[in-house]
N, C-alpha and C positions, 0 to 999 in steps of 0.2 A: 549252263549259266543261270544263276539264281536271280539276277536282278530283273530281267524283263521276260526272257523266253528260255526254255531249254533248247538244246541244239536242234532237235527235230522240229520244234515249232518255229524256230528262227529260220531254218532252212526252207520250210514250207512257205513261210511269209515272204522271204526274199525271192524265191522262185516265182511265186505268183506276182509279186510286185514288179519284178524285172520283166516278166512276160507281159504284164499289163502296159508297161511303158515301152514295149517294143525293143528291149535291150537284148533279149534272147531271140536270135534269128535261126530258124530251122529250115529243113528241106532244101538245102542247096549244097554246093561243093566248095568248101573253104580251104584255103591254105593259111595255116597259122604262122605266127612269127617264129616259132620253133622249127618250121619246115614241114611239120606233120600236116595231114589232111583230115577232114572230118565233115559231117553234115550239119553241125550246129555251131553257131558263132555267138560269142558274148560281145556285143558291140559296146565296149566300155566307154567309147567317146560319147555315146548317147546318154550316159549317166549324167554328164556334166551340164547338159542343157536343161535339166530339171532341178531347180533349187530346192523344191520340196523333197525330192528324193535324196539329194546330198545332205539335207538337214536330217533326214531319218537315219541315213547311213552313219554320219559322224556322231549322232547321239548314241547309236548302238555301240560304235567304237569306243566312245568315252566311257560308257558303263563297263564294257568288257575289259578295257585296260585297267580301269579302277579296280575291278574285281581281281585282276591278276596280281595286284599289289606290288608291281615292280616300279621302283622310283626312277624318275627321269627328269631332266631339266630342259631338253631340247626336242622338238619334233622336226624330223627331216622328211621332205617329200621329193621324190625323183621327178624331174621334168618329163612329161608335162602333167600327166594325170595326178601325180602325187601332190602337186602344188595346191590346188583347191582343197584337197582332203586335209593336208597339213594345216592350212590356214583355218579352215572351219573347225577342225578338231581342237585346235588351240583356243578358238573362241568358245567352243562348247565347254572345254575344260575350265576356262575362267568363269563362265556363267554358272555351271553346275557345281563346281567344287571350289571356286574362289582362288585358284592358283594360276599364276602366270607362267606359261611355257614359251620359250623363244622358238622361232621358226626359221629353218634354213632350207635352201633348195640345192639338190644335188643335180648337176647338169652333165650332159654328155660332152666329153672332150674329144681328143683325137682318137680315131678308131673306135674301139668298144669301151675305152676307158671313161669313167665318170670322174668329175672334178668338183671342187667347191670354189666358187669365185665370190666377188663382191664383199669380201671380208668375212664370209661365212666360216672359213677355215679357223679364224680366231674364236668364233663363237662356240664351235664344237670341241675345241681342244680341251682334253681332260674332263669332258662332260659326258653324262649318261644320256644316250640318244634313243628315242623311239622313232623307228622308221615306218612310214605309212605308205601303203601302195594299194592299187585297185585289184588287178587280176594276177594271180601267180599260176603259171603253167609249168615251168621248169625251175624258176627261181634264178635264172641267169642274170637278169637285169638287177634284181635285188641283191644278188651276190656281188655284182660289180659295184653297186652303191655301198655295200658294207665294206668292201675293200677300200673304196675311196675314203669313206669316213675314218676308217682305221689309219689310213696314211696321214690323216690330220689329227691323230691321237685321240679320236673320239672312241667312246665305249658304247657300242651298239648293244642295247640290252634286250630289245624286243622288236619284232616286226608285227604290225597289225595290218590286215588287208581285207578287202571285201570278199573275194572269191578265190578259193583254191580249185583250179581247173585241171591240174595235172597231179599225178600220183607221187612222183619222186621230186621233191622240192629241195634244192640246195641253198642253204642260207649260212654256210660257214660257221656252224655251231650256235648261231643266234636263234632262240626260240621264235616261232611264228604262230600267229593265231588268226585264222580266217573267220570272218563272220559266218561263212558257209563253205562247206566242201561238197562239190558236186562235179563229178568227172564224166564228161561226154566221151564217147569212143573217138580215138585218134589213131591214125595210121601213118606209117612211113610211106613216102611217095611211091616207092617201088612195090608196095604191097597194098595200095589203096584200092578197095573195092569200087569206089566211086569212079576212079580212073578207068578201071576195067570195064565198067558199065558205060563209059564215055559220057558221063554226066558233066556238062560244061562247068568249068571253074568260075567261081564268082570273082569278078575283077573289081567290084565296088568295095566290098568289105574284106579285110584281111590282106594277105600278101599274094593273092592270086595273080594280079597283073605282073608283079615282079617275077613270079614263078614262070609264067608263060614267056617272059622275055629272057629267061635263063639266068636272071639275077637273083640268086637265092641267098644273098647275104642279109 
């Protein structure tokens, strides 16, 4: 990336910044939303309590998207984490580049399906949409958001996200650009070395409490 940092510098900056803010939690036994296990957790919820950090992240996103040169008119954010990112990115875009982008929220509906409510379906119809997200591990949630937007005749042209945490991301043909790609080891539950070593599962962060109850949905 030519505007602010190259990819190596940006990754080093974000890793240090997230560690300083306590967003990267290590040395425990976590169960991720995907069902996989690991010893490192990215506490994305902690990002949103630091306005100065969100300011930095969305500024970086704005310059990176600008450099990609992909035109769009609407910014979509999945509930919940994508909402403040979409709002602040739109504000940054207006402040930095003088262009107004509309904002919509993609919400969870029945089951795993995502939907657009509150008249957002009319806003995205036949529009080019930038989808913003925080952490991508498998791309499952983002994929469901893309499917939802397409049901309302939106053209999803790009995904921009903070962190790519998994190797194989599914975005249904839509290009995605993380600010940083950094993959921590993850294991299937049946092959987890942490389970074999009987390291207690963290029930505060991640899906450990659900896992222990046998609810792995």
